[in-house]
N, C-alpha and C positions, 0 to 999 in steps of 0.2 A: 554724764561722759560726751563730749563732744567728740564727733567721728572726723577723721581727717584723711580727705582723699588726696591724692598725690598722681598728677597726670601729666602727660606731654609725650617728648621725643628724649631717646638716651640711646647710647651704644650699648650694646650686650653682644656674646657670644663671640670673646676672642679665641682666634684658633689659627692655624695654617702659619707656624712662626716657622721662620727662617732666618740665616745671617747672610750679610753681604761684607765683606772686608771687614769682620767682626762686630758691623751694626746689625740689631736687630728689627725684623720687621713682621707683621703679622696685618690680620684681616679681622674687623668688625661690621658688624651690623646696624644700622639706625632701627630702633624699633618705636611705634607709638605704643606707651604702656600706662597701665593703670594702676596704681600702689606697686611700679617696680614688677608690674608682672610683663612680661614683652608680648602684646598682644598681635600686633599687625607690624611685619616686616617692612621697610620702606627701600632702604638701599645699602649695598655694602661698600665699605671701604677699605682700600690698602694702606696702611698706615707704615711711612718711611721711615729713616733713622732721625730726621730732624723735625719728626712731629707734623710734619704734613701729610695730610690725606688724600687719595689720588682715589676717585670715584670709579667703581668697577662696570662694567658694562650691564653687567647682571648680577642678581643678589647669588650668594654662596651658600648653599644648601648646609654646608659641614657648620659655618659659623651660627644658622637658625637654629640645628639640632643641639649645638652647645649651650646657646643662650637658655633653650628650655630645660635641658638637662640640669643645669646648672639651679635655675629658679625651682623644680620640680624637687630637685635634693634638699634644699632648703626647705620647701613646705613640708615635705616628708618628716624632716627634724621635727621641727615647729610643731606640726600635728601631734606626732606620737608623743613630744616630750611632754606636750600640754597636758594630752590625756593621762601620762603615767603623774603628772605633779596632781591631775583633779582628783584621781582615784587615791592616790594615798595621803593627800591633806586631808581630805572631807570624810575618809572615813566608810566610802560607800562600800567597801567590800574588805573583809577579811583574808582574803586570797592572796597568794605571792605573785599571782600575773602581773600584778603592776610594776614590779621592779622588774619583772621581764621585759615590759615597755621600758622601763628605762635604761636597761642593756641594749635593746634595740635604738632606742634613740642616740645614744652614746656612737654605736655605728653607724648611725646615720649621719650624725655631725662629723664623725672622722669621713665618709664619703663626700658629704656637701664640702668641706674645706678641701678636699682633694682636689674637686673637679674645680673648685674656682681656682685655686692655684697653679693648676696643671696647665701646661702650655703644649697643647698640639702642634705636632710637626706638621710640615707642609709636604708632600710628596715632591717626585722631583718632577712630574710631569706640571704641578700646578707651580712649583718653583719657578719655572721655566716660562710659565705664562708670565706670572708676575713682574718678571724682570723683562719681559718684553714689554708691559706697559709701563714699567719705570723707565725703560729706554725710550720708549715713544714721549713721555713728557720730558725728559731731559731732552731728546731733539726737538720738541715744539719750544722750550723755554730758549734755548740756544738760537731759533730760528726767529722768535721775538727781538732777542738782544741785538742779532745782527739787523734786522729791519729798523729797530729803533736807533740804532749806530748811524746807519746808512741815511735815515731821516735827518738825523741831527746834522750828519754832513752837507747835504744837501738842501739844509733850512728848508725840509717839507714839513706837512702835519705828521704827528704822533702816528695816524690811521694810515698815511697812505703806504703802499706797499712797493716797495724798492726793489728790483731785481735786481743783481750784481752779478754780470757774465764773467766769466774766465775768458781771458784772451787764448785765441788757440795757439797748441804749441810752435814753436819756432822750428821748421822743417829741416834747417841746418843748411849747409852750402854745398852741392854736388855738381862736380864739373861733366858727368856726364848724362845730363838730364835733356832728354832729347825731346819732352813735350812742351819747351819753352818756347813760345813763339817770338822770334825776332823783333828788336825793336825798329820801329817806323818812323818817320818824319810824318810831322801833321800832312804834308800833302802826298803820302803813300808812297816814296822814293825810300827806300832802305840806306842806313847808313852804311858808312863802307866798314869792311869787315862783316858784315851781315850775309849769312849762309843762303839767304833768298835770291833765288836767279832771279835776273831781268826778262820778261818774255821777249820774243820777238815780234817784229812789227805785224800786225793785222791787216787786213783789207776789209773795213766794214761796209764798203759800196759795192762789192764783187766785180771790180772793174776789170774784164778780161785783159791778156798781155796783148801787145800789138801783133797781128796777124800780116800774112802776104795774099790778097784774095786775087790778085792779076796775075801771081807766079814769075814775075819778076827778076830775073837772073842776076847775081850779083855781079859787081864791075870786072869784067876781065882786061888782059893786057894783049891785046890781037897784034900790035908791033912789036912784042917780044923785048922790049925795052927793059934792060936789065934793072933791077934793084939798086939803091945805093950800096956803097962797098961796106960790106961788114954786115950785111942783112941777107936773107934767105929770100929766093924767089917764090911764094907761095901761091901764086896766080897763074905762072906758066911753067910747063913741064921741060922747056927748053932753057937749059943753064948753058951760060958762057962762061 
């Protein structure tokens, strides 16, 4: 009788079921198996509603535990059932305990079926972590779509990263904005109506004002000639 060996990679340990908007999600772990025995876990995945799998950053211990529990439940049932059949069919004993093995195997069969079809629910903490991962995946996909659309518009390569910057918000019109610098002409002279004051003339060379070094008195009127009619005599104290 030829022996058949089946080995490779397979997903086991479905657990942490939860629903989002009526769509079911769960976690499974990829194992390297030998004859469907989960030997070495490799990576855990979160399966979303549309059939896609999100690679989790670390393996989920609950998924590994459920994979081994289901495998051992079936192995226990098959072993006890085979022993009971052998003793009952070959007549190795006339006692009744092989029938007890049949009863035990029936219980183990029910347990194996139960743990296989049972869907362990995820805790609230685990559910929130999985939802955060789904949100990050959706955000990355949206970003890639925006980059591809921008690259198509700008006729750029598909791998080019195009950054789309939002324009600054419009500040609005304010009549009392005192920090606005008045407009000036290209020559630095303010336009008409500008609140900027014209500075007074300066003395860049520091030229002193005219002096009277010889103390020459101002011109007088020694003969008392009156000033013209209608004017006042400012140089003589005698007034006619």
